[in-house]
N, C-alpha and C positions, 0 to 999 in steps of 0.2 A: 445559545451563543455559538457562533461558527468559529472553528479553529483556523489558524493560518497554516496553509500547506507549504511544507519545505521539502524539496527533493534533493538529496545530497548528490555528490559528483558521479559515482559509479551508476546508481539507478537512473540518473538523468541521461547519461550516455546510452544505457541500455534502452531506455524509453525512446530516445531519438532514433535508435536503430530499427525500431519496429515500424510496420506499415501504418499509415495515417488512421485507418478505421480502428485498429487495435489501440493506438495511442489515445484516440478520443475516448474509447470505452474505458480505458484505465483512468484517464483524467476525470471523466464524468463520475466514475465510482468513487474516486478519492474525494471529489467535491461533495458527494453525498455523505461520505463518512465524516468529512470535516463539518458538515452542517448538523449531523445528528450522530455524534460519536458514541453516545450511550445506547444506541439501538443494537441489541445483540444479533439481529438478523443481518446486519451489514458486515460485521467482522467477528472473528473468534480469537480468544487469547491463546498464545502458544504455551505449552506446558513448560515449566521451569524457566520462564523468561518473562520479562516485562513487555515483550513485543506482542503485537497482534497481527493477524493475517486477514487479508481480504481476497476473495476469489473473483477473477475476471476471466471467464472462459477457461483456457488451459494455463493461464498465468496466475501467479500468486504475488501479492504485494505485501511485504512485511514493513510494519511501521510501529512507532512508539508515540505516545502522547506525553508531551513535556510542557506542563503549564497550559498555555493557550496555543501551542504549536503541535501540528501533526507532522512528524518527521519520518519520511520514507527512507528506510535503510537498505532495502533490497527489492528487486523485481526480477522475476525469472519464471521458467517453466515449472509446472507443478511438481514433477518428479525430482527436480534438482535443487529447488530453492531451500528446502529444510535442511539440507546437508551443510549449508553455510551458517545457518542460524545457530 
């Protein structure tokens, strides 16, 4: 069962600020996670949090699964993203 993808306000604005190929790679990866969210090769859990992380090149996408929704809470460069989480 595929999850519904929801990208909240701030990550949506950050995603739109990226170049088109990077946006497409992130969107494709999120679709793959939504299709098979139980696959441990696609995402990793964050310690001490209910969030999960997916790697797309030098970017990380943090998300939570709430029922049948995959909610993206943050997108950013690898070195800075975990400071916000």
